[in-house]
N, C-alpha and C positions, 0 to 999 in steps of 0.2 A: 504494500500500500504506500503510494507516494503522497506525502503531505499528511502523515498521520497525526501531527501535532497541531494542525489547523482546526478551525471550528468544525468543518465537515469531517475531517479525518478522525478527530476524537469521537464524534458521534458514531461514525461508521465502525470504529474499533469496538465500541461498546455494543453496537448492534450485532456485529459478527460473533462476539463472545457470548452474547445472550442466546444466539442461535446454536451455540455449541461448537463453533469453529475456533479451535485453539491454536492452529498452526499458522498464525499470522506473521508475516515478514515485514518488519519496519526497520528504519534506520534513521538516526538523527542527521539533520542537514550539516552539522559540524563534522560528521564522519563521512558523509557522502554529498558532494555538490552535484545535484541532479542536472545542472546545466552543462556539466562536463561529460561529453559523450563517452570518452574512453573509460573513465572511472565508473560511469553508470553501466556500461556494457560489461566491464569486468565483474561488477557486483551481481548483475542479473545472470551472467554466465556461471558464476560460482554458486549462487543460491538456487538457481533453476526453479523459479516460481511457476505454478500452474496458471494462476490468474493475476493480472496486474490491474489495479484501480488507480487512476491518476486524479488525485485531489489536489496535488501540488500546483500552485499558481501564484503569481504576484497580482494581488487584487487591491482595489481602493475605490474611493468615491469619486464624484465628478471633479472636485478640485484637484485631487492627486492626478487624475488622468489628464487634466488640462495642463498641469504644471510639468509632468514628467512623461510625455507621450513616447519618447524613444525607449525609456526604461520599461514601460508596460508592453511595448511591442517586442523588443529584443529579448528581455528576460523570459517572457512566456514562450516565445518561439524556441529558445534554447532548451528550456525545461522539457517541454512536451515533445520536441523532435528527438531529444536524447532518449527519453523513456520509450517512446513509440518505436523508434528504429531499433534500439537494442532489444526490446521485447520481441520484435519480429525476427531479428537475426538469431535470437537464442531460443526460438520455438516455444514461446509462451503460448499456452493453449487458448486463452481468451483475455482480451484487454478491454477495459471500459474507461472512456475518456469523459470527463466532466467539462462541459462548455458553459454557455451563458445565454440568456435571452437577448443580450445586446447584439447578438450576431444578426438579428433580423433588421430589415430596413426601417428607417425612422418613421415613415408614414405607411407602414404595412397595414393591410386591412385587418380589422379586429373581429374576433380573436384570431391570433396569428397561427396559421397552420405551418407545419414543417416545410412545405413546398414554397413558402414565401422567401426562403433563403436566396440571396443574391438576385432578387427581382428588382431592387431599387437601391438607392444610396443609403448609407449608414448615418447614424447620429454623429456629427463631427467631433463632439467632445469625448466620445468613447471609441472612436474609429480605430486607434492603434490596438487597444485591448481586444476589440471585436475582431479585427483582422487576424490577430494571433489565434483566437479561438476558432475562427472559420478555417484557418490553415490546419489546425489540429484535427478538426472534423474531416476535412477533405483528405488529409493524409491517411486517416483511418479508413475512409471510404475507398481510396485508391488502393491501399494494401489489400483490402478485402476483395476488390474486383479483379486485381491483377494476380494476386498470390493466394487468394482464399484464406487470408489471415483473419481470424475471428475477432473483429473489432466492433464495438458498439459504443454509442455516445448518448449522453443525456444532456438536455439543455434546460436548466432550472431557471425559474423566475428569481426575483430578489430574495436572497437567503438571509436568515437571521437566527439567533438563538444563543445559548450558552457557548462561550468560547469566541464570541464575536470580537471584532476590533473596535475599540472605543477611542482610538487616538484622534486628536483634534485635527490633524493634517491629512489623514488618508482613510478615514472611516466612511462607510456607506451611510445612507440617509437615516436609517432606523437607529443604529447604535449611536450615531452622531446626535440625534434628537434626544435619546435617553440621557446621554452625557450632559447636553445643554440644559435640559429641563431639571435634572438633578441638581446641578450646581447653581442654577437660578433659584431653585427652592431653598438651598442651603444658605444662599446670600440674601434671601428675602427680596429678590429683585422685583420691582413693580412691572417690568416687561422684559421680554427677550426678543431677539430678531433672528428669524430663520431664513435660509437660503432660498431665493427665487420667489415665484408667485404663490406656490403651494397648490396650484391648480392642476398640475400634471398628475396622471393616474399611474399607480404602481401596484404590482401583485406580490405579496410577501409570503414566502414559503418557510415554514419552520424546519430547522436543520434535521431533526430526527425523521421528519416525513420524507425528506430527500434520501436519507439513509435507507428507509424502507423501500423506496422506489429503486434504489441501486440493487438491493437484494432481489427484488422481484424481477428486474431486468436480467440480472445474472442467471437467475434460475429459469425464467419462463420465456425469454425473448430470443427467437431465432429469426433474424431478418432475411435469411436466404429465401429465394423463390425456388421451391423444390422442382427439380427437373428442368429448370431454364438454363440454357447454355450461358456460361459466364460472359462470352463476348457480346451477347445481345441483351444481357440483363441490365438495362439502363434505368429501370424503375425501382430498383431495390432501395429501400429507405434504411439507413443505418443509424439514425438519430431520432430521439423522441423528446418532446417537450414534457417538462414536469412543473406543474403549478397548482393553484388552488381553484381556478375557474372563475375568480372574481377579483376585482381590483378596487382600490380606494384612492382618493386624492391625498396628496401630502398634507393638506390642511386637516383632513379627517384623521390621518395618522397622528399628526401633532396633537390634536385634541385628545385622542385615545391615550397617547403617552403622557400628556399632562395630567390626565385623570389617574393613570396608574402610578405615576411618580408623586402626585399630590401637589402639583404646582398650580397656583390660582391666579397668577399674574396675566398680563396682556401678552398676546402673541402677535408680533409684527413680522412683515415680510419684506425682504430686500429685493426689490424689483430690478436692481442693477445686475443681479447674478443670473446666470443662464439656467434655464429649466431642464434642458436636455430633451430627450424623446417625450412627446406629449402623452403617449400611452403605449403600453406593450403587454397586453393581456394575451396569454398563451391559450391556444386550443389544446386541451389535454385529453382528447377523446381516445387517442391511440394507447397511451399509458394506462388509462382506465380499463381498456379492454383486456389488459394483461392481469387485471385483478387488483391494481393499486388504487387507493383513495387517500387523499390527505385527511389526517385525523385531528390536527391541532387547530383550534380556533385562534384567530389573531389575538384577541384580548388575553386569552390564556397564555399564549406564547410570549406576549409582551410582559406579563407578570413574572414568568419564569426567567426571562432574559434580564429584567430589572433586578430580580433577586440575585441572579448570578453577578451582575454588575456591583451590587452592594457588597456581596461577600468578597469578591475579588478586590474591591476597593479597600475594605477593612484589612485584607491580608497583604495589600501592597503588591498584588501579582498582575496588575494590568498597567499598560502604558497609556498615559493620558496626553 
C-alpha cells in the first residue's frame, strides 16, 4: 500500500485489518522515496506484492495549487509513474490507482459520468494536479489494453475525515473551515472571512466510505469485456466515480461546520478569491451496481472529523 500514513491510507489499513487481511506491505517514505523509480522497482521486486493500492499523492487546496503548480504536476507524475511501471515490470497481479474528481472538465454536464473525461477544458486553478491524475489513469488504461495488466482506478469526490490536513497553507476547503471556525471561536471573534463567494457546489465523501469502495472494487470489479479481442476493445471502462450522489454549497458547508464547532459569529466572504469549478457532482451509478453505498452522513462525518481535530490539537500531533 503506497501512502499508508495519509488520511486514506490509515483508513484503508484499518479496513483491511478488520476484514482479516494481515499480510499488508507498507513502508515509511523516509525509507523509500516513491518518486525514485529505481528504488521503488527494487522494493517491489524484493517484496513481490500480489496487489498494489496507490494512495500516495501530493495533495492540497486551491491556494496551494495556484501557488505551486509545477510541484503538484511533477511530484505526482513521478510518484505514480514509478509505482505503476515497477508494478507492471514485476508482475503485480492487480493494481488500483486513486484519482480525483478534478480530472473532469470545468463545465461538465451534471452529474458527471465517467465518459465526460477529456471532453472539454479543465479548471485552470487545478489543471496541473488534474493532468497528473489523468496521466495516471491513462497509463493504467494503456497497460491494460496493450499488456492485459490488471489495473483499475477510482475517482472520488472531495475526501475528508480523521487524518485530514488542517495546515493553513495547503489544506482543502473542509478541514480549512474546521480550523478557521475553531480558532475564531477560541478568540471570540465577532466575524471571520472565508475564501470566495461560497456559492460553488461540492460533494464530500467520508474517508472510510472510500475505503469500503476500494475493497468492493478489488473484490467485485472486472472491467474486461469477456470474449472481445483486445485490439478492438475500445469501450472498456477502467475507472469508476465514487461519491455520495448529492452536493452542497460552500456556504451551506460553512454553516454546518459553524454549528458543529459552536461558532456564533458572522461569516463573511472574500469575493476577490477564485471559486474554482462551479460544480462537480459525480454520477455514481456504476459503483453502486457493484454493491457499494456511502454510509456516513455529512453532519456525522463533520462531528467525527472535528473530534479528531480537537484530540490531535491537544496532543500536538497536527501541523497548523
